[in-house]
Gaussian input, Z-matrix of N, CA and C with variables (Angstrom, degrees):
# hf/3-21g

backbone

0 1
 N
 C     1     B1
 C     2     B2     1     A1
 N     3     B3     2     A2     1     D1
 C     4     B4     3     A3     2     D2
 C     5     B5     4     A4     3     D3
 N     6     B6     5     A5     4     D4
 C     7     B7     6     A6     5     D5
 C     8     B8     7     A7     6     D6
 N     9     B9     8     A8     7     D7
 C    10    B10     9     A9     8     D8
 C    11    B11    10    A10     9     D9
 N    12    B12    11    A11    10    D10
 C    13    B13    12    A12    11    D11
 C    14    B14    13    A13    12    D12
 N    15    B15    14    A14    13    D13
 C    16    B16    15    A15    14    D14
 C    17    B17    16    A16    15    D15
 N    18    B18    17    A17    16    D16
 C    19    B19    18    A18    17    D17
 C    20    B20    19    A19    18    D18
 N    21    B21    20    A20    19    D19
 C    22    B22    21    A21    20    D20
 C    23    B23    22    A22    21    D21
 N    24    B24    23    A23    22    D22
 C    25    B25    24    A24    23    D23
 C    26    B26    25    A25    24    D24
 N    27    B27    26    A26    25    D25
 C    28    B28    27    A27    26    D26
 C    29    B29    28    A28    27    D27
 N    30    B30    29    A29    28    D28
 C    31    B31    30    A30    29    D29
 C    32    B32    31    A31    30    D30
 N    33    B33    32    A32    31    D31
 C    34    B34    33    A33    32    D32
 C    35    B35    34    A34    33    D33
 N    36    B36    35    A35    34    D34
 C    37    B37    36    A36    35    D35
 C    38    B38    37    A37    36    D36
 N    39    B39    38    A38    37    D37
 C    40    B40    39    A39    38    D38
 C    41    B41    40    A40    39    D39
 N    42    B42    41    A41    40    D40
 C    43    B43    42    A42    41    D41
 C    44    B44    43    A43    42    D42
 N    45    B45    44    A44    43    D43
 C    46    B46    45    A45    44    D44
 C    47    B47    46    A46    45    D45
 N    48    B48    47    A47    46    D46
 C    49    B49    48    A48    47    D47
 C    50    B50    49    A49    48    D48
 N    51    B51    50    A50    49    D49
 C    52    B52    51    A51    50    D50
 C    53    B53    52    A52    51    D51
 N    54    B54    53    A53    52    D52
 C    55    B55    54    A54    53    D53
 C    56    B56    55    A55    54    D54
 N    57    B57    56    A56    55    D55
 C    58    B58    57    A57    56    D56
 C    59    B59    58    A58    57    D57
 N    60    B60    59    A59    58    D58
 C    61    B61    60    A60    59    D59
 C    62    B62    61    A61    60    D60
 N    63    B63    62    A62    61    D61
 C    64    B64    63    A63    62    D62
 C    65    B65    64    A64    63    D63
 N    66    B66    65    A65    64    D64
 C    67    B67    66    A66    65    D65
 C    68    B68    67    A67    66    D66
 N    69    B69    68    A68    67    D67
 C    70    B70    69    A69    68    D68
 C    71    B71    70    A70    69    D69
 N    72    B72    71    A71    70    D70
 C    73    B73    72    A72    71    D71
 C    74    B74    73    A73    72    D72
 N    75    B75    74    A74    73    D73
 C    76    B76    75    A75    74    D74
 C    77    B77    76    A76    75    D75
 N    78    B78    77    A77    76    D76
 C    79    B79    78    A78    77    D77
 C    80    B80    79    A79    78    D78
 N    81    B81    80    A80    79    D79
 C    82    B82    81    A81    80    D80
 C    83    B83    82    A82    81    D81
 N    84    B84    83    A83    82    D82
 C    85    B85    84    A84    83    D83
 C    86    B86    85    A85    84    D84
 N    87    B87    86    A86    85    D85
 C    88    B88    87    A87    86    D86
 C    89    B89    88    A88    87    D87
 N    90    B90    89    A89    88    D88
 C    91    B91    90    A90    89    D89
 C    92    B92    91    A91    90    D90
 N    93    B93    92    A92    91    D91
 C    94    B94    93    A93    92    D92
 C    95    B95    94    A94    93    D93
 N    96    B96    95    A95    94    D94
 C    97    B97    96    A96    95    D95
 C    98    B98    97    A97    96    D96
 N    99    B99    98    A98    97    D97
 C   100   B100    99    A99    98    D98
 C   101   B101   100   A100    99    D99
 N   102   B102   101   A101   100   D100
 C   103   B103   102   A102   101   D101
 C   104   B104   103   A103   102   D102
 N   105   B105   104   A104   103   D103
 C   106   B106   105   A105   104   D104
 C   107   B107   106   A106   105   D105
 N   108   B108   107   A107   106   D106
 C   109   B109   108   A108   107   D107
 C   110   B110   109   A109   108   D108
 N   111   B111   110   A110   109   D109
 C   112   B112   111   A111   110   D110
 C   113   B113   112   A112   111   D111
 N   114   B114   113   A113   112   D112
 C   115   B115   114   A114   113   D113
 C   116   B116   115   A115   114   D114
 N   117   B117   116   A116   115   D115
 C   118   B118   117   A117   116   D116
 C   119   B119   118   A118   117   D117
 N   120   B120   119   A119   118   D118
 C   121   B121   120   A120   119   D119
 C   122   B122   121   A121   120   D120
 N   123   B123   122   A122   121   D121
 C   124   B124   123   A123   122   D122
 C   125   B125   124   A124   123   D123
 N   126   B126   125   A125   124   D124
 C   127   B127   126   A126   125   D125
 C   128   B128   127   A127   126   D126
 N   129   B129   128   A128   127   D127
 C   130   B130   129   A129   128   D128
 C   131   B131   130   A130   129   D129
 N   132   B132   131   A131   130   D130
 C   133   B133   132   A132   131   D131
 C   134   B134   133   A133   132   D132
 N   135   B135   134   A134   133   D133
 C   136   B136   135   A135   134   D134
 C   137   B137   136   A136   135   D135
 N   138   B138   137   A137   136   D136
 C   139   B139   138   A138   137   D137
 C   140   B140   139   A139   138   D138
 N   141   B141   140   A140   139   D139
 C   142   B142   141   A141   140   D140
 C   143   B143   142   A142   141   D141
 N   144   B144   143   A143   142   D142
 C   145   B145   144   A144   143   D143
 C   146   B146   145   A145   144   D144
 N   147   B147   146   A146   145   D145
 C   148   B148   147   A147   146   D146
 C   149   B149   148   A148   147   D147
 N   150   B150   149   A149   148   D148
 C   151   B151   150   A150   149   D149
 C   152   B152   151   A151   150   D150
 N   153   B153   152   A152   151   D151
 C   154   B154   153   A153   152   D152
 C   155   B155   154   A154   153   D153
 N   156   B156   155   A155   154   D154
 C   157   B157   156   A156   155   D155
 C   158   B158   157   A157   156   D156
 N   159   B159   158   A158   157   D157
 C   160   B160   159   A159   158   D158
 C   161   B161   160   A160   159   D159
 N   162   B162   161   A161   160   D160
 C   163   B163   162   A162   161   D161
 C   164   B164   163   A163   162   D162
 N   165   B165   164   A164   163   D163
 C   166   B166   165   A165   164   D164
 C   167   B167   166   A166   165   D165
 N   168   B168   167   A167   166   D166
 C   169   B169   168   A168   167   D167
 C   170   B170   169   A169   168   D168
 N   171   B171   170   A170   169   D169
 C   172   B172   171   A171   170   D170
 C   173   B173   172   A172   171   D171
 N   174   B174   173   A173   172   D172
 C   175   B175   174   A174   173   D173
 C   176   B176   175   A175   174   D174
 N   177   B177   176   A176   175   D175
 C   178   B178   177   A177   176   D176
 C   179   B179   178   A178   177   D177
 N   180   B180   179   A179   178   D178
 C   181   B181   180   A180   179   D179
 C   182   B182   181   A181   180   D180
 N   183   B183   182   A182   181   D181
 C   184   B184   183   A183   182   D182
 C   185   B185   184   A184   183   D183
 N   186   B186   185   A185   184   D184
 C   187   B187   186   A186   185   D185
 C   188   B188   187   A187   186   D186
 N   189   B189   188   A188   187   D187
 C   190   B190   189   A189   188   D188
 C   191   B191   190   A190   189   D189
 N   192   B192   191   A191   190   D190
 C   193   B193   192   A192   191   D191
 C   194   B194   193   A193   192   D192
 N   195   B195   194   A194   193   D193
 C   196   B196   195   A195   194   D194
 C   197   B197   196   A196   195   D195
 N   198   B198   197   A197   196   D196
 C   199   B199   198   A198   197   D197
 C   200   B200   199   A199   198   D198
 N   201   B201   200   A200   199   D199
 C   202   B202   201   A201   200   D200
 C   203   B203   202   A202   201   D201
 N   204   B204   203   A203   202   D202
 C   205   B205   204   A204   203   D203
 C   206   B206   205   A205   204   D204
 N   207   B207   206   A206   205   D205
 C   208   B208   207   A207   206   D206
 C   209   B209   208   A208   207   D207
 N   210   B210   209   A209   208   D208
 C   211   B211   210   A210   209   D209
 C   212   B212   211   A211   210   D210
 N   213   B213   212   A212   211   D211
 C   214   B214   213   A213   212   D212
 C   215   B215   214   A214   213   D213
 N   216   B216   215   A215   214   D214
 C   217   B217   216   A216   215   D215
 C   218   B218   217   A217   216   D216
 N   219   B219   218   A218   217   D217
 C   220   B220   219   A219   218   D218
 C   221   B221   220   A220   219   D219
 N   222   B222   221   A221   220   D220
 C   223   B223   222   A222   221   D221
 C   224   B224   223   A223   222   D222
 N   225   B225   224   A224   223   D223
 C   226   B226   225   A225   224   D224
 C   227   B227   226   A226   225   D225
 N   228   B228   227   A227   226   D226
 C   229   B229   228   A228   227   D227
 C   230   B230   229   A229   228   D228
 N   231   B231   230   A230   229   D229
 C   232   B232   231   A231   230   D230
 C   233   B233   232   A232   231   D231
 N   234   B234   233   A233   232   D232
 C   235   B235   234   A234   233   D233
 C   236   B236   235   A235   234   D234
 N   237   B237   236   A236   235   D235
 C   238   B238   237   A237   236   D236
 C   239   B239   238   A238   237   D237
 N   240   B240   239   A239   238   D238
 C   241   B241   240   A240   239   D239
 C   242   B242   241   A241   240   D240
 N   243   B243   242   A242   241   D241
 C   244   B244   243   A243   242   D242
 C   245   B245   244   A244   243   D243
 N   246   B246   245   A245   244   D244
 C   247   B247   246   A246   245   D245
 C   248   B248   247   A247   246   D246

   B1=1.5262
   B2=1.4431
   B3=1.2464
   B4=1.5166
   B5=1.4913
   B6=1.4590
   B7=1.4073
   B8=1.5524
   B9=1.3993
   B10=1.3869
   B11=1.5467
   B12=1.3539
   B13=1.4748
   B14=1.5899
   B15=1.2441
   B16=1.4737
   B17=1.6713
   B18=1.2609
   B19=1.4381
   B20=1.6885
   B21=1.3057
   B22=1.4456
   B23=1.4834
   B24=1.3939
   B25=1.4035
   B26=1.5843
   B27=1.2359
   B28=1.4736
   B29=1.5319
   B30=1.2717
   B31=1.4747
   B32=1.5924
   B33=1.1521
   B34=1.4486
   B35=1.6621
   B36=1.2522
   B37=1.3370
   B38=1.6236
   B39=1.3335
   B40=1.4592
   B41=1.6306
   B42=1.2995
   B43=1.5090
   B44=1.4815
   B45=1.3628
   B46=1.4616
   B47=1.4649
   B48=1.3790
   B49=1.4277
   B50=1.3356
   B51=1.2807
   B52=1.5253
   B53=1.3505
   B54=1.3842
   B55=1.5812
   B56=1.5817
   B57=1.2087
   B58=1.4255
   B59=1.4522
   B60=1.3754
   B61=1.4215
   B62=1.5004
   B63=1.3919
   B64=1.4907
   B65=1.5882
   B66=1.2158
   B67=1.6034
   B68=1.4559
   B69=1.3112
   B70=1.5266
   B71=1.4937
   B72=1.3407
   B73=1.5221
   B74=1.5491
   B75=1.1249
   B76=1.4110
   B77=1.5837
   B78=1.2800
   B79=1.5077
   B80=1.3662
   B81=1.3681
   B82=1.4463
   B83=1.4731
   B84=1.3487
   B85=1.4573
   B86=1.4033
   B87=1.2722
   B88=1.5060
   B89=1.5333
   B90=1.1813
   B91=1.5474
   B92=1.4981
   B93=1.3866
   B94=1.4376
   B95=1.5374
   B96=1.2987
   B97=1.6287
   B98=1.6016
   B99=1.3861
   B100=1.5024
   B101=1.4576
   B102=1.2850
   B103=1.4200
   B104=1.5980
   B105=1.2360
   B106=1.6661
   B107=1.6316
   B108=1.2855
   B109=1.5427
   B110=1.4153
   B111=1.3268
   B112=1.3973
   B113=1.5461
   B114=1.2512
   B115=1.5482
   B116=1.5374
   B117=1.2254
   B118=1.4310
   B119=1.6849
   B120=1.3514
   B121=1.4672
   B122=1.5033
   B123=1.2082
   B124=1.4535
   B125=1.5316
   B126=1.3854
   B127=1.3797
   B128=1.5856
   B129=1.3687
   B130=1.4547
   B131=1.5791
   B132=1.3300
   B133=1.4921
   B134=1.5197
   B135=1.3844
   B136=1.4448
   B137=1.4802
   B138=1.2856
   B139=1.4789
   B140=1.4897
   B141=1.3440
   B142=1.3961
   B143=1.4925
   B144=1.2051
   B145=1.5863
   B146=1.6136
   B147=1.2136
   B148=1.3808
   B149=1.6259
   B150=1.2923
   B151=1.4110
   B152=1.5817
   B153=1.2283
   B154=1.4450
   B155=1.4334
   B156=1.2971
   B157=1.4867
   B158=1.4664
   B159=1.3183
   B160=1.4994
   B161=1.4826
   B162=1.3564
   B163=1.5039
   B164=1.6121
   B165=1.3252
   B166=1.4633
   B167=1.5312
   B168=1.2204
   B169=1.5557
   B170=1.4049
   B171=1.2487
   B172=1.3987
   B173=1.5600
   B174=1.3666
   B175=1.4682
   B176=1.5523
   B177=1.2691
   B178=1.4839
   B179=1.5470
   B180=1.2482
   B181=1.3958
   B182=1.6367
   B183=1.4376
   B184=1.4180
   B185=1.4392
   B186=1.3389
   B187=1.4964
   B188=1.4619
   B189=1.3699
   B190=1.5279
   B191=1.5120
   B192=1.3138
   B193=1.4373
   B194=1.5373
   B195=1.4773
   B196=1.4632
   B197=1.5881
   B198=1.4764
   B199=1.4137
   B200=1.6052
   B201=1.3537
   B202=1.5490
   B203=1.4791
   B204=1.3660
   B205=1.3481
   B206=1.5000
   B207=1.2817
   B208=1.4910
   B209=1.4461
   B210=1.3360
   B211=1.3938
   B212=1.4737
   B213=1.2499
   B214=1.4517
   B215=1.5721
   B216=1.3056
   B217=1.5550
   B218=1.5112
   B219=1.3463
   B220=1.5097
   B221=1.6378
   B222=1.2603
   B223=1.3668
   B224=1.5378
   B225=1.2924
   B226=1.4702
   B227=1.5411
   B228=1.2432
   B229=1.4454
   B230=1.5573
   B231=1.3781
   B232=1.5012
   B233=1.5853
   B234=1.2800
   B235=1.4096
   B236=1.4991
   B237=1.3244
   B238=1.4176
   B239=1.6027
   B240=1.3937
   B241=1.4972
   B242=1.5465
   B243=1.3778
   B244=1.4234
   B245=1.5436
   B246=1.2835
   B247=1.4387
   B248=1.5248
   A1=111.18
   A2=119.41
   A3=121.17
   A4=108.39
   A5=111.06
   A6=113.71
   A7=110.97
   A8=120.94
   A9=120.74
   A10=109.22
   A11=114.92
   A12=118.65
   A13=109.03
   A14=114.57
   A15=124.97
   A16=107.03
   A17=120.09
   A18=115.48
   A19=107.57
   A20=114.80
   A21=113.06
   A22=120.39
   A23=119.40
   A24=124.24
   A25=111.34
   A26=114.46
   A27=125.68
   A28=112.10
   A29=112.44
   A30=119.23
   A31=108.87
   A32=123.90
   A33=132.46
   A34=107.87
   A35=123.25
   A36=126.44
   A37=117.07
   A38=119.12
   A39=121.19
   A40=113.25
   A41=107.17
   A42=108.55
   A43=107.57
   A44=117.29
   A45=124.05
   A46=104.66
   A47=121.79
   A48=124.73
   A49=113.62
   A50=121.06
   A51=118.73
   A52=115.38
   A53=119.45
   A54=123.17
   A55=107.72
   A56=109.39
   A57=122.34
   A58=112.95
   A59=120.50
   A60=121.66
   A61=109.65
   A62=111.27
   A63=118.86
   A64=112.74
   A65=116.88
   A66=122.06
   A67=106.56
   A68=116.28
   A69=122.27
   A70=114.87
   A71=112.48
   A72=115.23
   A73=107.77
   A74=126.37
   A75=130.35
   A76=116.78
   A77=119.17
   A78=122.98
   A79=115.11
   A80=125.93
   A81=119.47
   A82=116.49
   A83=113.31
   A84=122.48
   A85=115.18
   A86=126.20
   A87=127.43
   A88=109.81
   A89=120.21
   A90=119.97
   A91=104.91
   A92=119.39
   A93=117.55
   A94=113.76
   A95=110.47
   A96=115.25
   A97=104.45
   A98=110.29
   A99=110.70
   A100=119.72
   A101=117.38
   A102=123.90
   A103=112.84
   A104=115.09
   A105=116.17
   A106=99.40
   A107=104.03
   A108=114.30
   A109=113.13
   A110=121.88
   A111=120.63
   A112=111.17
   A113=117.68
   A114=118.21
   A115=104.29
   A116=121.80
   A117=131.38
   A118=111.46
   A119=110.76
   A120=121.67
   A121=111.53
   A122=120.56
   A123=122.78
   A124=112.61
   A125=115.10
   A126=119.98
   A127=118.28
   A128=113.22
   A129=112.97
   A130=112.92
   A131=114.17
   A132=120.53
   A133=100.45
   A134=109.52
   A135=119.65
   A136=112.85
   A137=123.64
   A138=128.83
   A139=111.80
   A140=123.45
   A141=123.13
   A142=114.54
   A143=116.78
   A144=112.53
   A145=110.10
   A146=118.59
   A147=124.40
   A148=105.04
   A149=118.94
   A150=119.48
   A151=115.30
   A152=120.05
   A153=122.88
   A154=109.96
   A155=123.67
   A156=125.25
   A157=109.43
   A158=117.61
   A159=122.49
   A160=108.20
   A161=115.30
   A162=122.13
   A163=111.00
   A164=114.64
   A165=115.02
   A166=109.94
   A167=119.23
   A168=117.12
   A169=117.08
   A170=120.42
   A171=118.50
   A172=105.99
   A173=116.16
   A174=127.98
   A175=106.79
   A176=118.64
   A177=123.09
   A178=108.54
   A179=115.72
   A180=116.22
   A181=115.76
   A182=112.01
   A183=114.63
   A184=117.01
   A185=117.94
   A186=121.27
   A187=112.23
   A188=115.94
   A189=122.62
   A190=116.05
   A191=113.63
   A192=119.14
   A193=103.76
   A194=107.85
   A195=126.70
   A196=117.84
   A197=108.46
   A198=115.15
   A199=106.42
   A200=114.06
   A201=117.55
   A202=108.39
   A203=125.81
   A204=122.24
   A205=114.99
   A206=114.78
   A207=121.78
   A208=112.97
   A209=118.67
   A210=123.11
   A211=112.06
   A212=123.03
   A213=130.14
   A214=106.02
   A215=117.26
   A216=124.21
   A217=103.52
   A218=113.95
   A219=116.66
   A220=113.31
   A221=116.84
   A222=114.52
   A223=120.10
   A224=111.18
   A225=120.35
   A226=107.31
   A227=119.65
   A228=124.20
   A229=106.37
   A230=116.03
   A231=121.18
   A232=104.79
   A233=120.98
   A234=121.62
   A235=111.57
   A236=118.05
   A237=127.17
   A238=107.91
   A239=112.05
   A240=121.37
   A241=109.33
   A242=120.05
   A243=119.65
   A244=116.58
   A245=114.43
   A246=122.93
   A247=107.71
   D1=144.02
   D2=173.81
   D3=-112.11
   D4=158.14
   D5=-176.54
   D6=-58.64
   D7=144.32
   D8=174.73
   D9=-84.85
   D10=143.45
   D11=-179.06
   D12=-69.14
   D13=151.77
   D14=175.82
   D15=63.77
   D16=33.76
   D17=-177.60
   D18=-108.09
   D19=-70.04
   D20=-179.57
   D21=73.40
   D22=2.29
   D23=-174.07
   D24=-54.54
   D25=-40.96
   D26=-178.03
   D27=-63.51
   D28=-21.50
   D29=-176.89
   D30=-104.03
   D31=-0.21
   D32=-176.22
   D33=-121.89
   D34=-62.68
   D35=-167.18
   D36=-65.19
   D37=-45.98
   D38=-179.13
   D39=-79.30
   D40=153.64
   D41=170.65
   D42=-91.30
   D43=162.99
   D44=176.34
   D45=-130.54
   D46=113.81
   D47=-171.87
   D48=-80.48
   D49=-24.47
   D50=176.46
   D51=-98.63
   D52=167.16
   D53=-171.93
   D54=-67.97
   D55=152.68
   D56=170.61
   D57=-141.20
   D58=158.37
   D59=-177.42
   D60=-53.07
   D61=126.46
   D62=176.71
   D63=83.63
   D64=-13.08
   D65=176.34
   D66=-136.50
   D67=79.48
   D68=-177.86
   D69=-65.76
   D70=-23.34
   D71=177.38
   D72=-90.91
   D73=10.40
   D74=-172.48
   D75=81.35
   D76=-161.99
   D77=179.18
   D78=-122.74
   D79=114.26
   D80=169.77
   D81=-66.79
   D82=153.65
   D83=179.08
   D84=-56.93
   D85=136.03
   D86=-179.41
   D87=87.12
   D88=-3.63
   D89=-176.04
   D90=-107.52
   D91=125.67
   D92=176.93
   D93=-63.95
   D94=138.61
   D95=176.88
   D96=-60.66
   D97=145.71
   D98=173.03
   D99=-65.20
   D100=-10.72
   D101=176.23
   D102=-89.23
   D103=-2.19
   D104=-176.88
   D105=-85.98
   D106=120.64
   D107=178.22
   D108=-87.34
   D109=170.79
   D110=-167.15
   D111=-75.29
   D112=-7.80
   D113=174.45
   D114=-97.20
   D115=13.47
   D116=172.76
   D117=63.39
   D118=37.72
   D119=170.79
   D120=-106.99
   D121=157.55
   D122=176.15
   D123=-90.32
   D124=121.54
   D125=-179.35
   D126=-65.85
   D127=-16.05
   D128=177.73
   D129=-114.38
   D130=21.14
   D131=-173.74
   D132=-63.97
   D133=133.64
   D134=174.13
   D135=79.43
   D136=3.25
   D137=174.06
   D138=-94.11
   D139=148.55
   D140=-179.61
   D141=-62.12
   D142=-24.09
   D143=-175.62
   D144=-85.35
   D145=4.39
   D146=179.78
   D147=-73.68
   D148=128.70
   D149=-173.40
   D150=-61.44
   D151=145.07
   D152=-177.35
   D153=-58.55
   D154=-34.63
   D155=-176.36
   D156=-67.22
   D157=-30.88
   D158=176.80
   D159=-74.46
   D160=-52.60
   D161=-176.67
   D162=-57.29
   D163=-27.38
   D164=-176.66
   D165=-91.30
   D166=-9.73
   D167=175.63
   D168=-61.13
   D169=127.70
   D170=174.33
   D171=-123.16
   D172=136.49
   D173=179.61
   D174=-60.71
   D175=129.11
   D176=179.36
   D177=-147.49
   D178=142.43
   D179=-175.10
   D180=-58.39
   D181=-33.92
   D182=173.91
   D183=-62.00
   D184=-20.06
   D185=179.98
   D186=-107.12
   D187=-30.26
   D188=-173.71
   D189=-100.28
   D190=-15.47
   D191=171.99
   D192=70.77
   D193=-151.36
   D194=179.65
   D195=-97.09
   D196=-20.66
   D197=-175.36
   D198=-159.45
   D199=-179.70
   D200=-176.13
   D201=-72.08
   D202=-30.68
   D203=172.94
   D204=-59.12
   D205=-50.82
   D206=176.46
   D207=-56.41
   D208=-46.87
   D209=176.00
   D210=-57.75
   D211=-46.21
   D212=179.89
   D213=-57.75
   D214=-44.02
   D215=-175.13
   D216=-69.21
   D217=-56.27
   D218=-174.44
   D219=-60.03
   D220=-44.25
   D221=174.45
   D222=-66.40
   D223=-29.83
   D224=173.27
   D225=-67.14
   D226=-43.23
   D227=-178.34
   D228=-60.59
   D229=-47.37
   D230=-176.86
   D231=-64.68
   D232=-38.63
   D233=-176.78
   D234=-66.46
   D235=-37.71
   D236=-177.47
   D237=-66.46
   D238=-45.83
   D239=-175.05
   D240=-71.88
   D241=-13.27
   D242=-178.82
   D243=-111.38
   D244=0.98
   D245=-178.71
   D246=-72.82

């Protein structure tokens, strides 16, 4: 599966506990990453400063569902289950 355009759920729904460029305290769940552009793409995609947790994310139906709403729900459920 490839990332769907105009989604960005993986850059909004999960928390990131470690520091990332522009967010030294990490990213809370439900808050868009500062690097999420208006077209829902990552401004630092492929760059060395991109956090390892982001670089290792792979779009999968179990996480991304059929659409953005399902992706937001699924990732939120995973976030709550791992808190």
